[in-house]
N, C-alpha and C positions, 0 to 999 in steps of 0.2 A: 505493500500502500504505499504510495507515494504520502500521504499522510506520517505516518510512524518512520517514513527512511526521513524525512524533514524534520522531527522532533530525535531523531537518535545523530541527524549530522549540529542540531541546535545543542544539544548534550553533551555532542563531541569539541565543539567549541568552545563552549562553554570549559570543559573539564580544559580542555588546552590552555586560556585563557587563564586559569588560576595557575600550570604545572610554569607557564611563560613568568607571572607573576611571584613565580614562590623563585625562582631560578636567579629575576631580578635580581632581588632582596633575602636571598638566600645568608646572607651576612649580617644584614639588620637581623632577620628573621630568629639567626642561630644565638645572637647576643644576648647575652647571659639574660637586659636588660626587657627584652623581651618577653613582653610573662601573660595567662592563663586570659585576663582582664583585659589586652591587646590586641590579643588572635582573636577574642570572641567579635568586640565589634569592628574589626575587617573581614572577619570569614562568616561571622556564624549568626551576629543579631540580622536579624529583618532590616535591609535600609530602610529609608523615607521610600524613595521611588518605585523601588517593587513590589515590596513588603513580602521580598522573601530574599537570604541571604544571599551568599555567592555559590556558597557551596550544598543548599538545597534547591538551588535549580536547575544543578547539575542534576541532582539526584534526582529531583523532581519529575526533568525529563527524560533518563533513562529507567526510568521505572511508569509512564506511562507505557513505553515500547513494547509492543512485544515481541517479543528471540524469535520468537518459531517467521518471524517478519515481513506476517501476516494479519 
């Protein structure tokens, strides 16, 4: 189904963006000053634009895609 394929493409793009973001900021994320509160604010807590966190948006796209491709 084209719709499922589009959702899977969206999920892949969202995950790729998170991986790129991590790679670009790896030193900052691994620093002892980067704590759970900061991680939650950047990745887990929903933002006002989308009402979903970056990680949840990725998961949501994957969970709505039928793994059989139909």
